[in-house]
C-alpha positions as CSV (number, residue, x, y, z in Angstrom):
1,M,-38.7,12.4,8.0
2,A,-38.3,8.6,8.2
3,R,-37.4,6.7,5.1
4,N,-40.5,5.7,3.0
5,K,-42.8,7.9,5.1
6,C,-43.9,10.7,2.7
7,P,-46.9,12.9,2.8
8,S,-49.8,12.2,0.5
9,G,-49.0,12.7,-3.2
10,K,-45.3,12.1,-2.7
11,V,-43.0,9.1,-2.9
12,P,-39.5,8.4,-1.7
13,N,-36.7,8.5,-4.3
14,A,-33.6,6.3,-4.2
15,Q,-32.0,8.5,-1.5
16,G,-35.2,8.5,0.6
17,K,-36.1,12.1,-0.2
18,C,-39.8,12.7,-0.8
19,V,-40.6,13.9,-4.3
20,E,-43.8,14.3,-6.3
21,K,-45.3,11.2,-7.8
22,G,-44.2,10.9,-11.4
23,Y,-41.0,12.9,-10.8
24,Q,-38.1,11.6,-12.8
25,E,-34.6,12.1,-11.6
26,K,-31.9,12.0,-14.2
27,G,-28.4,11.5,-13.1
28,Y,-26.0,12.5,-15.9
29,Q,-26.6,14.5,-19.1
30,G,-30.2,13.5,-19.1
31,W,-29.4,9.8,-18.6
32,K,-29.9,7.6,-15.5
33,N,-26.2,7.8,-14.7
34,Y,-22.8,8.4,-16.0
35,E,-22.2,4.7,-17.0
36,T,-25.4,4.6,-19.1
37,W,-24.5,7.9,-20.8
38,A,-20.9,6.7,-21.5
39,V,-22.0,3.4,-23.1
40,K,-24.4,5.2,-25.4
41,L,-21.9,7.9,-26.2
42,W,-19.2,5.4,-27.2
43,M,-21.7,3.4,-29.3
44,D,-22.9,6.6,-31.1
45,N,-19.3,7.9,-31.8
46,D,-18.0,4.7,-33.4
47,E,-19.4,4.2,-36.9
48,G,-19.4,0.4,-36.7
49,L,-21.1,0.4,-33.3
50,Y,-23.6,3.0,-34.4
51,N,-24.6,1.0,-37.5
52,M,-24.7,-2.2,-35.4
53,Q,-27.0,-0.8,-32.8
54,R,-29.4,0.5,-35.4
55,E,-29.4,-2.9,-37.2
56,W,-30.0,-4.7,-33.9
57,A,-32.9,-2.3,-33.2
58,K,-34.5,-3.2,-36.5
59,E,-34.0,-6.9,-35.9
60,S,-35.2,-7.0,-32.3
61,K,-38.9,-7.6,-31.6
62,D,-38.9,-5.1,-28.7
63,E,-36.6,-2.9,-26.6
64,F,-36.1,-5.7,-24.0
65,E,-34.6,-8.0,-26.6
66,L,-32.4,-5.2,-27.8
67,A,-31.3,-4.4,-24.2
68,D,-30.3,-8.0,-23.6
69,R,-28.3,-8.0,-26.8
70,L,-26.5,-4.7,-25.9
71,K,-25.7,-6.0,-22.5
72,E,-24.3,-9.2,-23.8
73,F,-22.2,-7.2,-26.3
74,V,-20.7,-5.0,-23.6
75,E,-20.0,-7.9,-21.3
76,E,-18.3,-9.9,-24.0
77,S,-16.2,-6.8,-25.1
78,K,-14.9,-6.1,-21.7
79,P,-11.1,-6.4,-21.3
80,E,-9.6,-9.0,-19.0
81,V,-8.4,-7.4,-15.8
82,E,-8.0,-8.7,-12.3
83,G,-8.4,-7.7,-8.7
84,L,-9.6,-4.2,-7.8
85,Y,-9.9,-3.1,-11.4
86,S,-12.0,-6.1,-12.3
87,D,-14.4,-5.2,-9.5
88,L,-14.5,-1.6,-10.4
89,L,-15.1,-2.3,-14.1
90,Q,-17.8,-4.9,-13.4
91,S,-19.6,-2.5,-11.0
92,A,-19.7,0.2,-13.7
93,I,-20.9,-2.2,-16.3
94,D,-23.6,-3.4,-13.9
95,D,-24.8,0.2,-13.4
96,V,-25.6,0.6,-17.1
97,D,-29.3,0.9,-17.8
98,Y,-29.5,-1.1,-21.0
99,D,-33.3,-0.7,-21.1
100,E,-32.9,3.0,-21.3
101,I,-30.3,2.8,-24.1
102,A,-32.5,0.3,-26.0
103,K,-35.6,2.4,-25.7
104,T,-33.6,5.4,-27.0
105,I,-32.2,3.5,-29.9
106,K,-35.6,2.1,-30.9
107,Q,-37.0,5.7,-30.8
108,E,-34.1,7.0,-32.9
109,V,-34.6,4.3,-35.5
110,K,-38.3,4.9,-35.6
111,E,-37.8,8.6,-36.1
112,G,-35.3,7.9,-38.9
């Protein structure tokens, strides 16, 4: 089947495979991908970062503002490396779904 040519009621996923409309693929431990899961895991397992993310969630007007703040924090916290390792690290950071993390944090704060 050619890419983007799916039967009625189906849509192509990122790999071009036809799936039911509304089907949500999750890549790692229920998160979009490993990188997103890892950032949230580290932020939850460090008491200071855990408290910081909850405070930011309360201060942010919406999840998009929180996502921007989280992304900025991760970018500014990244260690200085060069060459291959710089490219690999930046690629992983770029793959993080900060919107998904922010939405989850907002929901966690809301639920108490």
